[in-house]
MARVEX-660115 format. One line per 5 residues: number of its first residue (from 1); their letters; for each residue x, y, z of C-alpha. Coordinates in nm, 3 decimals, padded with zeros to 5 digits, always signed. Layout:
! MARVEX-660115
NUM) A) X/Y/Z; ...
//
This chain:
! MARVEX-660115
1) XXXXX) +07.489/+21.869/+16.283; +07.302/+22.106/+16.513; +07.005/+21.911/+16.628; +07.164/+21.825/+16.965; +07.232/+22.187/+17.047
6) XXXXX) +07.098/+22.324/+17.367; +06.755/+22.474/+17.348; +06.807/+22.686/+17.665; +06.891/+23.001/+17.466; +06.634/+23.275/+17.521
11) XXXXX) +06.376/+23.333/+17.261; +06.388/+23.639/+17.053; +06.199/+23.938/+17.200; +05.941/+24.130/+16.991; +06.103/+24.410/+16.787
16) XXXXX) +06.452/+24.249/+16.827; +06.666/+24.219/+16.508; +06.692/+23.854/+16.388; +07.045/+23.709/+16.416; +07.202/+23.372/+16.416
21) XXXXX) +07.133/+23.273/+16.776; +06.756/+23.287/+16.688; +06.795/+22.963/+16.482; +06.856/+22.618/+16.562; +07.079/+22.440/+16.301
26) XXXXX) +06.952/+22.096/+16.210; +07.111/+21.959/+15.878; +07.342/+22.071/+15.609; +07.158/+22.006/+15.270; +07.341/+22.203/+15.005
31) XXXXX) +07.668/+22.364/+14.913; +07.743/+22.678/+14.712; +08.037/+22.881/+14.587; +08.125/+23.045/+14.933; +07.918/+22.848/+15.189
36) XXXXX) +07.655/+22.587/+15.255; +07.274/+22.557/+15.301; +07.127/+22.426/+15.611; +06.784/+22.316/+15.748; +06.699/+22.556/+16.054
41) XXXXX) +06.427/+22.599/+16.290; +06.352/+22.948/+16.423; +06.362/+22.966/+16.810; +06.017/+23.115/+16.872; +05.669/+23.010/+16.970
46) XXXXX) +05.587/+22.912/+16.601; +05.916/+22.712/+16.548; +05.889/+22.740/+16.168; +06.132/+22.565/+15.939; +06.343/+22.734/+15.684
51) XXXXX) +06.656/+22.694/+15.462; +06.947/+22.903/+15.571; +07.230/+22.989/+15.322; +07.548/+23.131/+15.467; +07.814/+23.295/+15.272
56) XXXXX) +08.188/+23.336/+15.393; +08.275/+23.697/+15.397; +08.652/+23.634/+15.362; +08.615/+23.416/+15.062; +08.369/+23.646/+14.900
61) XXXXX) +08.609/+23.944/+14.955; +08.907/+23.753/+14.804; +08.697/+23.687/+14.485; +08.527/+24.016/+14.465; +08.171/+23.857/+14.494
66) XXXXX) +08.040/+24.081/+14.793; +07.850/+24.301/+14.561; +07.675/+23.991/+14.395; +07.561/+23.865/+14.730; +07.439/+24.208/+14.842
71) XXXXX) +07.260/+24.244/+14.509; +07.096/+23.904/+14.551; +06.945/+24.009/+14.882; +06.836/+24.345/+14.743; +06.655/+24.177/+14.464
76) XXXXX) +06.502/+23.900/+14.674; +06.364/+24.148/+14.927; +06.144/+24.301/+14.667; +06.002/+23.961/+14.535; +05.731/+23.721/+14.650
81) XXXXX) +05.585/+23.451/+14.420; +05.455/+23.109/+14.455; +05.703/+22.980/+14.198; +06.019/+23.137/+14.361; +06.200/+23.027/+14.674
86) XXXXX) +06.129/+23.342/+14.874; +06.352/+23.531/+15.120; +06.239/+23.566/+15.479; +06.535/+23.704/+15.664; +06.891/+23.838/+15.588
91) XXXXX) +07.163/+23.949/+15.844; +07.535/+23.919/+15.902; +07.788/+23.862/+16.169; +08.171/+23.883/+16.179; +08.220/+23.575/+15.964
96) XXXXX) +07.921/+23.525/+15.736; +07.630/+23.672/+15.545; +07.307/+23.488/+15.597; +06.997/+23.436/+15.387; +06.703/+23.256/+15.531
101) XXXXX) +06.442/+23.148/+15.272; +06.159/+22.894/+15.201; +06.234/+22.530/+15.299; +06.181/+22.294/+15.011; +06.225/+21.936/+15.071
106) XXXXX) +06.195/+21.777/+14.724; +06.546/+21.843/+14.607; +06.672/+22.008/+14.307; +06.624/+21.876/+13.951; +07.000/+21.808/+13.925
111) XXXXX) +06.979/+21.571/+14.211; +06.683/+21.380/+14.052; +06.860/+21.355/+13.713; +07.169/+21.211/+13.895; +06.936/+20.943/+14.052
116) XXXXX) +06.834/+20.847/+13.696; +06.482/+20.964/+13.740; +06.287/+20.943/+13.394; +06.059/+21.246/+13.395; +05.744/+21.203/+13.183
121) XXXXX) +05.620/+21.468/+12.938; +05.342/+21.551/+13.175; +05.600/+21.621/+13.454; +05.823/+21.835/+13.226; +05.521/+22.029/+13.083
126) XXXXX) +05.414/+22.134/+13.436; +05.783/+22.231/+13.514; +05.786/+22.448/+13.213; +05.465/+22.619/+13.312; +05.566/+22.680/+13.669
131) XXXXX) +05.919/+22.810/+13.568; +05.744/+23.028/+13.294; +05.523/+23.192/+13.563; +05.818/+23.272/+13.774; +06.003/+23.419/+13.459
136) XXXXX) +05.703/+23.624/+13.381; +05.690/+23.764/+13.722; +06.069/+23.844/+13.716; +06.014/+24.012/+13.363; +05.729/+24.231/+13.503
141) XXXXX) +05.970/+24.339/+13.780; +06.257/+24.407/+13.518; +06.467/+24.120/+13.650; +06.679/+23.885/+13.429; +06.781/+23.573/+13.615
146) XXXXX) +07.068/+23.460/+13.379; +07.119/+23.115/+13.565; +06.819/+22.900/+13.495; +06.932/+22.533/+13.510; +06.837/+22.211/+13.680
151) XXXXX) +07.049/+22.299/+13.990; +06.848/+22.605/+14.055; +06.501/+22.454/+14.020; +06.394/+22.312/+14.352; +06.103/+22.096/+14.420
156) XXXXX) +05.865/+22.116/+14.719; +05.726/+21.818/+14.896; +05.457/+21.770/+14.624; +05.686/+21.812/+14.330; +05.613/+22.173/+14.228
161) XXXXX) +05.900/+22.367/+14.081; +06.049/+22.695/+14.228; +06.332/+22.904/+14.097; +06.620/+22.989/+14.329; +06.980/+23.139/+14.336
166) XXXXX) +06.961/+23.508/+14.222; +07.344/+23.553/+14.267; +07.394/+23.674/+13.913; +07.052/+23.819/+13.854; +07.040/+24.182/+13.746
171) XXXXX) +06.773/+24.456/+13.725; +06.733/+24.616/+13.385; +06.578/+24.952/+13.343; +06.338/+25.039/+13.036; +06.520/+24.991/+12.705
176) XXXXX) +06.834/+24.879/+12.896; +07.048/+24.566/+12.785; +07.295/+24.357/+12.984; +07.638/+24.300/+12.839; +07.839/+24.098/+13.106
181) XXXXX) +07.923/+23.752/+13.021; +07.733/+23.593/+13.309; +07.585/+23.234/+13.354; +07.663/+22.870/+13.325; +07.812/+22.795/+12.977
186) XXXXX) +07.584/+22.504/+12.879; +07.261/+22.717/+12.954; +07.385/+23.043/+12.813; +07.192/+23.190/+12.520; +07.365/+23.269/+12.188
191) XXXXX) +07.338/+23.643/+12.227; +07.541/+23.631/+12.550; +07.826/+23.473/+12.371; +07.789/+23.719/+12.074; +07.841/+24.005/+12.315
196) XXXXX) +08.195/+23.885/+12.357; +08.261/+23.860/+11.971; +08.286/+24.211/+11.811; +08.205/+24.077/+11.468; +07.843/+23.994/+11.556
201) XXXXX) +07.769/+24.362/+11.641; +07.537/+24.257/+11.940; +07.519/+24.537/+12.190; +07.359/+24.321/+12.471; +07.083/+24.101/+12.571
206) XXXXX) +06.768/+24.107/+12.750; +06.491/+23.882/+12.927; +06.488/+23.631/+12.632; +06.809/+23.462/+12.760; +06.617/+23.313/+13.054
211) XXXXX) +06.366/+23.147/+12.818; +06.652/+22.996/+12.615; +06.785/+22.841/+12.940; +06.444/+22.717/+13.010; +06.431/+22.538/+12.669
216) XXXXX) +06.772/+22.368/+12.757; +06.652/+22.273/+13.106; +06.330/+22.119/+12.953; +06.528/+21.914/+12.680; +06.771/+21.795/+12.952
221) XXXXX) +06.491/+21.705/+13.193; +06.296/+21.510/+12.937; +06.587/+21.353/+12.748; +06.833/+21.305/+13.037; +07.111/+21.483/+12.852
226) XXXXX) +07.162/+21.840/+12.716; +07.105/+21.909/+12.341; +07.435/+22.093/+12.290; +07.777/+21.959/+12.371; +07.891/+22.283/+12.531
231) XXXXX) +08.115/+22.248/+12.829; +08.298/+22.469/+13.076; +08.610/+22.452/+12.865; +08.428/+22.533/+12.534; +08.550/+22.875/+12.391
236) XXXXX) +08.286/+23.123/+12.301; +08.311/+23.081/+11.917; +08.297/+22.697/+11.945; +07.995/+22.740/+12.163; +07.819/+22.948/+11.901
241) XXXXX) +07.892/+22.691/+11.638; +07.740/+22.415/+11.845; +07.440/+22.619/+11.934; +07.367/+22.677/+11.563; +07.340/+22.301/+11.508
246) XXXXX) +07.050/+22.193/+11.712; +06.989/+21.807/+11.704; +06.649/+21.648/+11.609; +06.446/+21.578/+11.924; +06.391/+21.223/+12.008
251) XXXXX) +06.112/+21.059/+11.802; +05.940/+20.940/+12.123; +05.845/+21.296/+12.209; +05.501/+21.431/+12.126; +05.460/+21.697/+11.854
256) XXXXX) +05.334/+21.933/+12.126; +05.620/+21.920/+12.352; +05.854/+21.926/+12.049; +05.682/+22.260/+11.937; +05.743/+22.419/+12.274
261) XXXXX) +06.099/+22.324/+12.319; +06.196/+22.417/+11.956; +06.039/+22.775/+12.004; +06.230/+22.813/+12.333; +06.556/+22.714/+12.150
266) XXXXX) +06.504/+22.968/+11.856; +06.861/+23.106/+11.786; +06.730/+23.462/+11.709; +06.583/+23.633/+12.039; +06.309/+23.794/+11.836
271) XXXXX) +06.188/+23.445/+11.690; +06.217/+23.275/+12.040; +05.923/+23.213/+12.269; +06.021/+23.474/+12.545; +05.687/+23.564/+12.713
276) XXXXX) +05.422/+23.393/+12.891; +05.165/+23.505/+12.640; +05.356/+23.343/+12.354; +05.396/+23.014/+12.565; +05.036/+22.972/+12.624
281) XXXXX) +04.981/+22.947/+12.243; +05.202/+22.644/+12.220; +05.119/+22.269/+12.207; +05.011/+22.140/+12.552; +05.021/+22.494/+12.692
286) XXXXX) +04.699/+22.592/+12.508; +04.484/+22.387/+12.741; +04.690/+22.449/+13.047; +04.511/+22.630/+13.333; +04.780/+22.870/+13.439
291) XXXXX) +04.566/+23.002/+13.727; +04.546/+22.650/+13.861; +04.919/+22.612/+13.813; +04.989/+22.937/+13.995; +04.780/+22.826/+14.290
296) XXXXX) +04.937/+22.461/+14.278; +04.608/+22.299/+14.231; +04.744/+22.070/+13.957; +04.890/+21.750/+14.097; +05.245/+21.683/+13.971
301) XXXXX) +05.304/+21.348/+13.789; +05.640/+21.316/+13.983; +05.635/+21.324/+14.366; +05.991/+21.334/+14.537; +06.043/+21.058/+14.789
306) XXXXX) +05.926/+21.159/+15.137; +06.121/+20.914/+15.349; +06.441/+21.088/+15.322; +06.610/+21.436/+15.254; +06.636/+21.471/+14.865
311) XXXXX) +07.003/+21.588/+14.872; +07.373/+21.469/+14.861; +07.430/+21.310/+15.206; +07.811/+21.423/+15.190; +07.710/+21.778/+15.257
316) XXXXX) +07.641/+21.672/+15.625; +07.977/+21.495/+15.638; +08.163/+21.773/+15.500; +07.992/+22.017/+15.753; +08.078/+21.778/+16.052
321) XXXXX) +08.423/+21.669/+15.944; +08.587/+21.865/+15.681; +08.455/+22.226/+15.748; +08.715/+22.433/+15.931; +08.454/+22.672/+16.073
326) XXXXX) +08.142/+22.470/+16.125; +07.818/+22.654/+16.208; +07.749/+22.454/+16.515; +08.069/+22.591/+16.673; +08.013/+22.940/+16.567
331) XXXXX) +07.884/+23.082/+16.899; +08.200/+22.968/+17.095; +08.435/+23.075/+16.816; +08.289/+23.418/+16.792; +08.278/+23.462/+17.162
336) XXXXX) +08.651/+23.386/+17.182; +08.716/+23.616/+16.898; +08.524/+23.905/+17.063; +08.708/+23.836/+17.381; +09.048/+23.872/+17.212
341) XXXXX) +08.945/+24.186/+17.040; +08.814/+24.333/+17.365; +09.139/+24.235/+17.530; +09.342/+24.413/+17.261; +09.132/+24.716/+17.293
346) XXXXX) +09.177/+24.734/+17.663; +09.561/+24.699/+17.606; +09.559/+24.968/+17.340; +09.363/+25.192/+17.585; +09.604/+25.121/+17.874
351) XXXXX) +09.904/+25.209/+17.633; +09.747/+25.515/+17.533; +09.694/+25.620/+17.896; +10.047/+25.546/+17.983; +10.185/+25.766/+17.701
356) XXXXX) +09.948/+26.049/+17.785; +10.088/+26.046/+18.138; +10.439/+26.052/+18.010; +10.343/+26.348/+17.793; +10.197/+26.528/+18.085
361) XXXXX) +10.515/+26.479/+18.298; +10.734/+26.602/+18.021; +10.507/+26.916/+17.989; +10.533/+26.991/+18.351; +10.905/+26.974/+18.322
366) XXXXX) +10.908/+27.221/+18.037; +10.759/+27.494/+18.263; +11.024/+27.434/+18.546; +11.347/+27.408/+18.358; +11.574/+27.643/+18.164
371) XXXXX) +11.484/+27.731/+17.798; +11.752/+27.504/+17.686; +11.624/+27.220/+17.887; +11.287/+27.313/+17.762; +11.374/+27.271/+17.402
376) XXXXX) +11.539/+26.932/+17.497; +11.214/+26.818/+17.671; +11.014/+26.922/+17.355; +11.231/+26.699/+17.155; +11.192/+26.410/+17.385
381) XXXXX) +10.809/+26.458/+17.372; +10.809/+26.436/+16.988; +11.000/+26.111/+17.022; +10.760/+25.984/+17.271; +10.466/+26.073/+17.058
386) XXXXX) +10.608/+25.859/+16.776; +10.596/+25.541/+16.990; +10.350/+25.301/+16.818; +10.024/+25.256/+17.010; +09.917/+24.895/+17.081
391) XXXXX) +10.211/+24.646/+17.076; +10.091/+24.443/+16.790; +10.305/+24.261/+16.538; +10.264/+24.362/+16.167; +10.075/+24.048/+16.087
396) XXXXX) +09.845/+24.082/+16.387; +09.777/+24.438/+16.285; +09.682/+24.318/+15.937; +09.457/+24.047/+16.060; +09.291/+24.308/+16.286
401) XXXXX) +09.228/+24.546/+15.996; +09.100/+24.264/+15.785; +08.860/+24.165/+16.076; +08.725/+24.536/+16.094; +08.700/+24.556/+15.715
406) XXXXX) +08.480/+24.242/+15.714; +08.287/+24.308/+16.043; +08.010/+24.486/+15.871; +07.911/+24.511/+15.497; +07.699/+24.820/+15.467
411) XXXXX) +07.559/+24.727/+15.133; +07.416/+24.385/+15.266; +07.060/+24.469/+15.356; +06.903/+24.351/+15.680; +06.563/+24.200/+15.594
416) XXXXX) +06.281/+24.057/+15.798; +05.975/+23.940/+15.600; +05.776/+23.867/+15.915; +05.807/+24.231/+16.015; +05.709/+24.332/+15.660
421) XXXXX) +05.403/+24.130/+15.665; +05.296/+24.255/+15.996; +05.334/+24.608/+15.862; +05.123/+24.528/+15.554; +04.858/+24.362/+15.769
426) XXXXX) +04.834/+24.668/+15.998; +04.799/+24.894/+15.691; +04.522/+24.661/+15.551; +04.333/+24.695/+15.879; +04.370/+25.058/+15.901
431) XXXXX) +04.228/+25.093/+15.533; +03.949/+24.873/+15.630; +03.864/+25.070/+15.940; +03.880/+25.400/+15.746; +03.645/+25.248/+15.477
436) XXXXX) +03.399/+25.122/+15.743; +03.413/+25.473/+15.918; +03.356/+25.655/+15.586; +03.070/+25.429/+15.488; +02.917/+25.479/+15.835
441) XXXXX) +02.956/+25.867/+15.811; +02.790/+25.875/+15.476; +02.472/+25.704/+15.588; +02.174/+25.905/+15.689; +02.108/+26.011/+16.049
446) XXXXX) +02.061/+25.856/+16.307; +02.188/+25.541/+16.149; +02.527/+25.709/+16.087; +02.597/+25.775/+16.435; +02.517/+25.409/+16.546
451) XXXXX) +02.725/+25.262/+16.256; +03.019/+25.494/+16.340; +02.998/+25.402/+16.705; +02.995/+25.024/+16.603; +03.288/+25.073/+16.375
456) XXXXX) +03.489/+25.251/+16.655; +03.392/+24.983/+16.903; +03.505/+24.702/+16.656; +03.841/+24.865/+16.617; +03.886/+24.925/+16.990
461) XXXXX) +03.800/+24.562/+17.083; +03.986/+24.382/+16.797; +04.304/+24.238/+16.937; +04.617/+24.397/+16.770; +04.834/+24.088/+16.829
466) XXXXX) +04.724/+23.720/+16.801; +04.849/+23.452/+17.039; +05.135/+23.233/+16.932; +04.891/+22.945/+16.898; +04.646/+23.114/+16.667
471) XXXXX) +04.939/+23.251/+16.446; +05.088/+22.903/+16.430; +04.735/+22.751/+16.342; +04.690/+23.004/+16.076; +05.036/+22.950/+15.925
476) XXXXX) +04.965/+22.587/+15.902; +04.649/+22.632/+15.722; +04.706/+22.546/+15.349; +04.671/+22.856/+15.132; +04.681/+22.882/+14.757
481) XXXXX) +05.025/+22.865/+14.618; +05.187/+22.877/+14.961; +05.438/+22.644/+15.103; +05.314/+22.417/+15.385; +05.621/+22.244/+15.543
486) XXXXX) +05.552/+21.987/+15.808; +05.780/+22.008/+16.098; +05.725/+21.636/+16.170; +05.817/+21.548/+15.798; +06.142/+21.744/+15.838
491) XXXXX) +06.237/+21.561/+16.156; +06.149/+21.223/+16.013; +06.358/+21.285/+15.715; +06.661/+21.406/+15.919; +06.638/+21.108/+16.154
496) XXXXX) +06.648/+20.879/+15.838; +06.933/+21.063/+15.682; +07.213/+20.833/+15.544; +07.481/+21.077/+15.671; +07.382/+21.007/+16.031
501) XXXXX) +07.452/+20.642/+15.994; +07.772/+20.715/+15.810; +07.896/+20.948/+16.074; +07.803/+20.695/+16.352; +07.994/+20.427/+16.190
506) XXXXX) +08.308/+20.635/+16.112; +08.310/+20.860/+16.416; +08.217/+20.691/+16.734; +08.225/+20.935/+17.025; +08.351/+20.698/+17.277
511) XXXXX) +08.661/+20.588/+17.080; +08.738/+20.928/+16.967; +08.751/+21.064/+17.322; +08.953/+20.767/+17.447; +09.216/+20.769/+17.184
516) XXXXX) +09.288/+21.085/+17.009; +09.521/+20.939/+16.742; +09.257/+20.685/+16.648; +09.002/+20.971/+16.628; +09.225/+21.153/+16.378
521) XXXXX) +09.263/+20.838/+16.165; +08.885/+20.777/+16.179; +08.813/+21.136/+16.088; +09.034/+21.125/+15.796; +08.886/+20.789/+15.677
526) XXXXX) +08.544/+20.946/+15.694; +08.647/+21.256/+15.497; +08.792/+21.018/+15.250; +08.468/+20.839/+15.230; +08.278/+21.156/+15.193
531) XXXXX) +08.500/+21.267/+14.903; +08.447/+20.929/+14.734; +08.087/+20.954/+14.769; +08.086/+21.308/+14.625; +08.259/+21.194/+14.315
536) XXXXX) +07.997/+20.938/+14.235; +07.711/+21.175/+14.314; +07.826/+21.488/+14.155; +07.811/+21.539/+13.781; +08.141/+21.441/+13.600
541) XXXXX) +08.162/+21.786/+13.447; +08.214/+22.086/+13.685; +07.992/+22.345/+13.529; +08.160/+22.709/+13.541; +08.026/+23.015/+13.716
546) XXXXX) +08.093/+23.345/+13.569; +08.052/+23.644/+13.811; +07.834/+23.927/+13.683; +07.967/+24.289/+13.698; +07.724/+24.553/+13.784
551) XXXXX) +07.513/+24.647/+13.486; +07.566/+24.996/+13.349; +07.313/+25.222/+13.176; +07.195/+25.189/+12.828; +07.398/+24.902/+12.695
556) X) +07.503/+24.799/+13.050
//
């Protein structure tokens, strides 16, 4: 999509706020409610790879979801964990809101289920342990996710699970309950449905709903289908009846994994396994080394294919053919919009100056004419002041107001994890220097003076900034629990992408430039092929998405 973009753009300068121009768009790999996810490479000396999620401001505003997106960034900016997809940057421009996160190349569990992958008990047990570590971390930070499902569990290159998509997550204060009907119906816990039915007298729900969703996810991943026939069209009361009749687990499952999943799917929240401590006492989890799980020292039984991108290839086709505002044309599109806005502003300024001159002339006439003429001049001045400024049509005025309203979302936080990590490193060094100095000062003389001088010399000669090569080498060093994405691996996967060959076959550049009518027909054919491919790769059932309202106090 954007791999052929010019690399002649200037590199970001130190201290400069990160923006869209600091990234090279390489490939579309996912699709959300209001935008897409792309592989990007940062245009700096390190050239790190990330996943960039962009959200259309206009579509969010129309559906009232801007608060959800702003809350997602606010939550992610406070989190960092080996089993989460961590946020690195967030920013915005006139059209979109951007979130730049860890890049995981193993695909999500939904994709692998669609590819008819048969996960073993060993694989599912590790998935449960890794997601449970993430839920435990979220619980300690008072965050309920509310949308744990295969679509939101991403695998890295080695097959380790990471939780993503905090769009409907919420922060709960102590003793606070959530009440909004939020989630994806087949994975929603019974107490969420009961909140909408007054006869149950349920005032709200807490962190246990995520552990129920983990149980449904574990069952589906191991069995290939969900335990309950709840669909997007199922009513709340019908869903409760279905959830009350849990089927018997398949006989081929071991007793250990049955115990884990059955406890996760307990109807009553108080009887459900809803903490990491409880999980560690069940079946295969008893002998699980969770410290090794956290540091990713346990090799997964399932390793995603490494010869291609583990995602639906139609995402790339949609971005290149169907998308009305593709990212790779954003720079020219925004430049044109900004030029038009500047031209309109200049026209408005010229019009205002013209009317100001007219008013000055009328004011001069008022002092030189008779009282009667003076009153008439004042009347003309009032009429002149009522002339509309800026000769814009009503529709153009509305569009301009909409652009101004969407130009900047103050609630959307600008975040830069690189800068935050640099700040933390500076604070660590300062604490270390202070400790060394205090230790030296407390030593007996004359050793104290010599040690203090040595500590001061150590501080003065230690470089504050490392070279780009040293920083890059350190980032590539594997660390416990950290992602280590190979740039060569990313580019090899992109070059072998099925979407590339499909686009080349359906959209030849030479024929398109020679015959515009043929290009239109060919583009339409490619779009049809993309839609047909999407229908075979997507689940037959469209899972619903219920937006969360901001949680209130006490009972939310």
